[in-house]
N, C-alpha and C positions, 0 to 999 in steps of 0.2 A: 503491499499499500504506502501510503503518499507519505505517513508514517517520519520515512527515512528520510526522506527528501529534507524533512524540520530536525532531524536526530546528528547534531554533529560531535556529540560524547562518540557516537560509533566509529567513528574515525580514529581515535585515541589508542586504540592495541594499536591500530596497521601502523599508524605514524610514525609510534613510542617504539615500535620493533625497527621500523626504518633508522629511526635516531640509536640504537642501542645498537643494531648489529653497525654502523659507520664513527659509533665511537663518539657522539654526538652527544654533551649531557640535552639534558630535557626535562622543563616542569609542569605541572598541569597544575592548573586552576579548574577547582570544579564549585560552579555556582550556578548562580539566575541571572540573569540583566535588570532584573528590578526589582528593588527592597533587598536585597544584598546587600550590608555594609561590610561583613566581614571581606566577601570574593572583591569587593571592588578597592579595599585596603592593601588587599593582596597583590592585587592587578596594580596598583597604584606605586606599590612597593618595588615592585620588578621593572613596571615602566623609568622609577625616576636611580633605578639599577641600572638598565640602557644606555642610561642619557649620562650619567654619572665615567660608564665606560667605555661609552663615544667622547666624551670631551677627555678622557684620558687617553687613548689614541689619537686624537689628533692635537696635544698639547704640545707646546716648551718651552720647556723647563730651563730657568737657568741658574745655575748654581755658580757660587764666587767664594772661591777657597778651596781646600779639602777639607775632609774631617780627617781628625787621627782617631786611634783606638777608644780612648777614653769619651768620650763623646758621644755615649749610646743615649742620651738623654734628645739627640736633636739628629740621629741619627741613618740612613734611608739607605736602603742596598739597591744603588740605581740599577745593576745588573738586570735583578727580579724586577722594578717597575717595569721596565723597557719589553724585558722576555713579558712579564704578562700580561700589559698595556698595549704596549707599544709606544708610539711619543718620542718625540725629540730630547735628547738632555746635552747642554751647552756649559762645560765647566770651562771656568773664565776664572786665572789667578785675578787676585788687586788690582796690582803690576801692571795688568794688560788688562783690567778694564779702567786705570788712570790714564794710559798711555791711547786707548781706543777715544778715551772722552776728549781726550787736549783734540784731538781731530775732528772733530764736530760744532759747530759753526752755530752762535745764535737763533739764526732763523731754521737750522733742521732743526735745533731742540724745542722752538715752537711748535714749528707743524709737525713732531711726533706727539708733541703732549696734548695738542689739537685733537689728533686719531686717537689718542688715548681717550678722550672725553666724548668723541661720539660715541 
């Protein structure tokens, strides 16, 4: 009958099996479209997680200086960060940054500040 045309959950085992065989993690949210705040909170959390993952994948992170072994309060594993999320990390020494800044004129600084405020 026509009930199968309206039963989207019927495809979950099939697509889940495909994902498993391909080694792709997946998660199922079960609920109804209306009057199901628990379901929609879970969906909102997944959408926010996807947004954060996208931002991290497409980001450019600048790191000034280098860590030393005792800096456990602020240490970040940059290799793991890039390997997990992608993105680009640029490590710049303070002296290098001072040298770069010396080559930038006031007009270029004002233009870049205006870009940031857009």
